[in-house]
N, C-alpha and C positions, 0 to 999 in steps of 0.2 A: 033427489039428484045421485046419479048417481058416482061410486067411489072414487072415479079419478077426476070431475066436474068438482066436485068436493076437495079432497087434497088441493087442487088449483086455486080454489075460493082461499083456505085458508093460507095457503102460500100468499097467497096476495097481501092478503088481511094483515098478514103477520110481516107484511115488509112495509107496509103504507104503518102501518105503530112503530117500525123501527126507525121511520123516518123523521116522525114525528116526533119518537124522543129524543132523535139526534137535532131534530131543529131546536127542542127545546134547551136540554143541554147547552149547546151554543149559545142559544140567547141570555141563558140567567149564565154564562161565565163569559160574557162581551163585559168588556171591561164599564165599569157606570163612569161617565165625566165626575172629575172632580171638582168642577166648580161651574158656574152659570157664566159669573162674569170673573176674572182673573180677580185678586185679590189687591195686586197691585196695582192696576187698572178701575178698583173700586175707589182707590184712594187718591179719587181726582184732585182732590185739594192740594196736593200736595205735588213736589215736581213743579214745573213751569209754570206753575199759575200762582205758586207762593213766590216762587222769582219776581213773575211780572208786576207781583202785589208789592215787593220789597223795591223793585226800580221803579216803579210808575212815586210813591213814596222820598223815596230815597238817593233818587240818580236819573231824572227826569231824561237826562243826555245819553245816557245807559238803554232806557225804554225807546225814543227816538230809533234810536241804529239796531234796536231788538225787531222792531216793527216795520223802520221805515216810516215810522209818524210820529205824532207827540200825543199822548193821551187826551188832547183837546180830542185830534183831529180822528183819532181810531174812536174817540165818544159820537164824534157826530156822525160817525162813516156808519158806522152800531145800530143807531138809528133811523136812515137811508134804508138800512136792508135788513134789521129784525123782519121784520113782518112778511119777507118774501124767503126767510130760512127756517122759519118756527115751524118745527114740527111738534107734533100732541104726543103726550105721556102716553101710556100702554101697560096695560095692565101686569107686564113682567119688569119692565125698567123705564126709568124716566130718561126721555127722549135730550139729547147734548142741547145744551144752551146755544141762541146766536154769538151768544161774545167767543165761546170757547171755539167756535167752527171759525168764527173769523180771524181770532187767533190764531189758530193751525194757519189759514189761509195765508196769510197775511208774509207767516214767518215762512210758511214753502216758498214764496214766492220770492222772499230776502235770501233767504239759502239755498234752496233746492235741494234742500237735504230730502232725502227718500222718505216714501209713506212710514217704513219702519221705524226713520230715524225717529219720526215724527213722534210715530207710536208711542216709544220709549218716552218720548222727553212730554209729551202734553197727557200721556196716560190717557189713549184712545184709542181703540184697535184697528187699524190697517185699512181691512176693508169697509169700516164705518166712514171712513176718511177720505176715501177712494168714491165714495155712494156721494156726499153732499161737497167735495170740492165743485164739479162742476158746474150743483147751484148759487155756493156762493160766488164762483167768477161771474158769473153771466150778474147777479144780483149788483154787484158793485160795478162792471162795468154801466149794465140801465141806470142807476142811482149818477152816477158820474160825465155819462156819456156829454151830456153838455159843453165840458170841458175841451172837448176837440170837435169841434163845425170849423167847418170850409167856409171863407169867410164869401157873404155875400153880397153886399154893400160898398159902393165903392171907396165907402170912408171908413171900412176894417181893412178896406185895401194900401189904399196909403195911410194910412197908420202903419202897417209892417213894412210897406216902398221906405217910410221915413227911418222904419225902423233899421235898415239895413244901409239906407246911404249913410246915417249920425254913426251906423258901430264897423259898418266895413264897408263904409267908401263906394258902394256902388250902389249910383242910383237905377229908380225904377227895376228894386228887383221884387218881387211878388213871391219868392219864399226859397229856400232850398232844396231840392227833390237826390233822393237815394232811395236802394233799397240795397238788402241786406239777407241772406239765408241762416234762417236760425236752426241750429241742428235738431234734428232727434236719433231718435235709434229707428232703426227699420220696422214699420209696421207690416204683418201680417198680411200676405198674400198682393202687397202692394205693387209688386212689378217694377218696374224700374219708375215709376211714377214720381218717387219724390227723391230721385236717385240727380247731383248734381254736376258739374263738371270738375268741381273739386274732388268727387269721386267719395262724398258721403251723401247722407239723406240731410233734407231737409227744408222747413217751410221758407217760403218766398214773405217778407215784408217790406212795402212799400211806404215811404212818410213824405209828405213836405214836411218841412220845419220850419218856423221862422226864428227870427236873430234874437228873439229873446231864449231859443232851444227850445218852443212849445211845438209840440206837434199841431199843423192845424189839417193833415190828413191823412188814415193812414188806410190802407189796402191789406186783407192777412189772411191768408188761404193758398195760395199758387203752391201747384208742386215743383219742390225743387232743378226739375228740368226743364221746367218753361225759359222761354228763348229772354235775354236779354231786355230786349225792350216790349218783348211781347207782353208783360204783365201790364207800364202803364200804357200801350197802343192799345189794351181791352178794359181799362180801368173806365169807371163813370166821370173820374176826374178828369180824365184826358177829352173826353167828350163833351164836356160842361164845356172847360176851356172856348173848345173850336166851335160848338156852338154860340158861345159870347153869350150863355145864360146866367154867369157870379158877376154880371156887372163887376170884374174887373176894370180901370182905368184903360185907356189906349195906348198901346207901347208897353205896359207888365208884360215882365219876362221871369221866366225861374228861372236857376242853374242847376245844371246837373253835370256830370263826368260823363265818359267816352259814354259809359251805359247805353246814354239815352241820345236817340235821336236830334240832332240841329235842329232845330223849327225859329218860325214867327216867337212863340212865347216859349221857348225851352233856349237856352245859351249853353253849350258847350264847348268844353276848349279845343285852341287846335290840336291836333293833332303831333305828340311827340316824335312819328316818325318822321314828318318833314322837315325841311331845316329853316328854323323857325326865324324870322326875322325879330330886331329885339320890339319893336312894339309888339309886335304877335307874343311875345313871350310875359309883359306886362302886362296884356289883357288876362293871361292864364295866372300871372298873380293872379291879379284883380279876381280873378274868378274864384281862383282854388282858396285864397284865404275871405271870401264873401258863404263859400259852399259849405268852410271847416264847419258853419254851424249846425249843420244836421250829423257830419261825423262824432260834434261831440255830445250832439242830443243821443245817437245812438252809443256813445259814449258814457255817458253819467246815467243811460236807461241802464246796461249791462251790472254797471259798479251798485247801481244799488239794486238792483232784482238780478239775482246772482242765479235764481232759475235760468234765465237764459246763457249764463257762461258757456257750461257744456249740452254736451246733446240732452235731450226730453226722454222720459222711457215713458209716454202716456202716448192714447190715440190720437189722431193728428187734429182729432175734431177738438178734444180737449187743452193739446196746444196751441188751437188758433184761439182760444177762449182765454187764455194764461197772456198771452202775446198781445192782444189789445186791453188787457185788464191794467197789463203794466204799462200801456202806453198812456192811457188813462187815469193811474194813479201817478206817474209821471210828470203830468202835467195838472193836473189836482193838488201835487204834492206843493210844483215849482209857485204857482200861484198861491196857495194857503202859508206857504214858509222861506222864510229869506233867508234859512240858513239850508236852507236845502243843497244848495253845492257847495260844497267849500273849499276854500282857499286852495289851490293847484290842482286839482281835479279835473277842470278841464283846460282845453288850450288858449298862450295867453301871448301877446305881442313885448316885449320888450321895447316899454317907452323911448329908451335912449339910442337904442342899437338897430332897431327895427326885428330880431333875432325873434322866430318863433322857441318860443318857451312852450315844449309840447305839456299834456296834463296827466295827470297818474291814471288816468282811465286806459291811458294806451300800454300799460303796463297790463291794467284787468285784464280788461276788454279785447287783446289783441287777436286771442283764438277764439271768441268767443263769434263773430257775424263771420258771416264768409262776403266778402261784394260780387255783385252781378258781374257779368263778363262783360266784354265791349261790345256795341251795339255796329251794325255794320246796315249802312242804308244810302238811298240816293236824298239829295241836302237840298230846301228850294231856292233859287238863285238869292232869291228875298232874305232870306236867313241869312246869307252868306252877306248880303249886305248889312243886316242892321250887326250883326257882330264886327262888322270891320266897322260901322258907325260908331260901338262902344270902343274897338282899339284905337281910334281916331280921339277917341275922348279922352282917355285916359289918358295918352302922353301930350294931352293940352291941342292937339289938332281941330278938336270938330266941339260940339255944342250939341249938350243933354238936358231936355226937360219934358216935366210929363206933357207939356201941349203936344210935343212934337210927335206925329206919325210915325215916325219911321218906315216909311214905305216909299221906292224909290222907283 
């Protein structure tokens, strides 16, 4: 080997050795992890877990307020979802139990606390919560989805119609419909899809409610920029109504506000921009009185599940799961518990004066949901005639019975 080549060889070799020594020293100097699991996280039996046990034994009312469900209901739900959310232990650590996963999820829905706050409360890492949360939401919805069912028999529809007739004095009403914007944080790379006319980002919840404040139909997931009546226009519910595949009694109507089109099966109020007659004002009052049920249902939903009270900082697909789960929990708890709705929570009328006494939910949820905007479109002549028929009936000048076809 030539002297110059030999010198170059040894120079390169020296550089390589120095680099290896530098990397070795850097690796040795690297700060070692102080723990595999933080000490306070390992003591999971303390904190919220201990508090929950004390509430269950000493204060059932506070337990219900903590989770929005009684201990019996919690155990029932846990039995339904355990198999779907159970994970196997590994050689490194024990898997989180289904019980603590369900506890964290219900507390998250009840409060809307950040994952970091829940981490400190339950001593579970935020990354772990973010991973299991969607799975638990899906499991809850799948376990309880039968509590939200669109009526598909004439008997079911007539039961709902009886409820509206008895409680709201609005005959032949098969439900009140409304849509609200659930606010979210602006999703990455979403453009203007979720940007609504109120200047916020949202996902639309469309719902049909009965007189018992239970949701009979929900449609979740449309972009906030969706046109006002467009969500309903594109829904399967509207399609089935028009195809008459839901076995609804002939002449049955839904009640909506001016965000929806006036049709043969959907009554909306007379526009306040017109110079309304006395009997038209009476019709608007009666429709508003009956349609208040869906507003109350939304209000109770937000007052019980505070996650809906402020913009949700999660992926849109996770927000969809949250909304659906809150709705199905609302129906389930309304069915299971007679104390789910506390006195004064919803709007009521003074029996002596007839004045409206607003429920406390209006203070809690006034900024939580954004209403849909007004719908503009051409209404059929028959729809106008049906509304006029109702108007005459409410002022004692007409006759309205189930067997009436209301087609002229």
